[in-house]
Structure formats: C-alpha cells, structure tokens
C-alpha positions, -999 to +999 in steps of 0.1 A: -200-336+579-192-369+577-159-364+565-153-346+597-170-372+619-144-399+600-114-375+609-127-375+647-132-412+648-091-416+638-082-402+671-099-427+689-096-458+668-061-452+667-060-452+707-080-478+705-065-497+680-031-491+698-048-508+728-052-539+709-089-532+704-097-558+676-132-535+663-113-507+660-083-523+640-110-538+615-123-504+611-090-490+602-085-515+577-119-512+561-110-474+558-077-477+542-076-510+526-086-502+492-066-476+490-036-494+501-045-525+484-038-500+451-005-490+465+006-524+467-005-532+437+013-504+415+048-526+429+037-560+429+025-577+390-003-595+404-032-590+430-028-617+449+007-609+457-006-571+464-030-586+488-004-608+506+018-572+507-008-555+518-020-576+548+016-576+554+020-539+558-015-540+577+000-560+605+032-536+608+007-510+607-011-523+640+021-537+659+040-506+652+006-477+656+025-464+691+053-451+667+027-429+647+035-393+665+006-375+646+030-348+629+018-362+591-014-380+581-023-411+591-029-422+557+004-410+546+019-425+573+002-465+565+011-455+526+051-459+536+043-488+550+027-500+521+055-492+501+086-501+523+068-532+527+060-534+485+097-530+483+114-554+506+088-582+491+106-575+458+142-575+477+135-606+496+122-624+461+155-606+441+135-591+419+150-557+423+175-552+396+185-525+383+206-524+344+238-511+341+240-472+345+247-453+314+256-419+307+220-402+292+222-376+267+204-353+287+192-365+323+171-337+326+153-346+294+116-356+299+096-378+276+072-359+260+034-370+270+017-387+248-024-392+238-035-426+248-065-441+237-056-467+263-077-478+298-062-474+328-062-510+335-043-515+300-016-487+312-012-507+346-006-540+322+019-521+303+039-511+338+031-544+352+050-557+324+082-537+330+115-551+344+113-545+385+138-522+389+118-496+360+086-503+376+099-495+415+114-463+404+091-453+384+061-461+406+084-442+430+087-413+416+056-401+389+034-422+411+042-414+450+062-385+438+098-392+455+127-372+446+156-390+436+177-388+467+147-403+483+146-431+457+182-436+458+183-440+499+152-464+501+166-486+475+205-481+483+209-469+448+225-437+431+205-411+423+223-415+386+207-449+387+177-441+399+176-415+371+187-440+343+161-463+360+135-436+352+143-427+319+145-459+308+111-470+322+096-438+306+111-450+272+101-480+274+067-471+283+064-444+261+077-468+232+050-496+243+022-470+246+029-458+209+028-494+198-004-501+213-015-464+196-009-477+159-024-511+171-060-493+179-058-471+151-046-440+173-021-413+161 
C-alpha cells in the first residue's frame, strides 16, 4: 500500500515542485537522492565528485521539471539527467579519452563470465581504475543498458569505437578479476 501512495504523490509533488515549492522539491530529492548518487558514482572515480555531479543534476531536474512529459517513468527521466550530467563533467574535465580503434578479432565475442570472490566494493574499485573512456562505455552498456548506437550518439564517437572500448574494458576487467582471484586463492 505504501508504494501506491508514494506513486500517487509523485504527480502532486512534481506539480508543486514545478511551481517552486521547496518542500516538494526536498521530498523528491529525498526519494531519489540515494539511487541517483549510485548512478553518478558509477561514472565518477570518487564519492565527492559523484555527489557534486548529483547535486548539479538535481538542479537541472528542478529547473527543467516543466519539460517532464510523464510519458516514461519519472525516475528514468531523472536517471537520464544524471547520466548526461556525469558525461558532461567528464567531458569538461577532458577525461573522456578514447584509445585508437582497432579491429577486433570478433566484435561479437563476449568476454566469458568469471566466478569471483570479490565483494561489490572491490569490483567497483576495479571499475574505477579503468581509463575514463573504457569505464564510461562499460557503465553505459553493461549497467545502464544503452545500445552502441545510443552510446555513440551520446559520447560523440562512432559505434565501432563504442564496441572497441567495451571490448577493451571487459578484457581489462576480466584480467584484473582473474588476477585478484589468484591473489585470494580462488580459481
């Protein structure tokens, strides 16, 4: 029942927040801040920067609230803003660098799944250690579910660059996980 009442409140909160009601804006922020912090953290190497990006994203959410058409989910709309804000920050800091495209032996090849004894935070550290270009494409594709054509458009790169970056990111992550599994005595 609580979920139903929360969903009903979205509409009225959005209307109130759009009119500048600070309490409604605060309630919306409280509802989505933790999830959106998680989204931003996937792109940013540290929590402080992720928090800055999230707050900047929420500023955009509230200044552009009138553009929300309610055709999709409100959470999805906010999430998209957070992803775009994260990418904009990486671009601004000139951290989105993509390595030269190379022919892949088999661009459709999927890197095998590896059983791992690593905890989620250890995996996040491995992802954080990736070059920004690899990490951004990896998160957009593997976590956010974007297609290569969408990633290419969003990042202003070719689809083949997107595929190449994903391939390289997966190979790098796979080798680091294997290395850590050996370190932890897991095969």
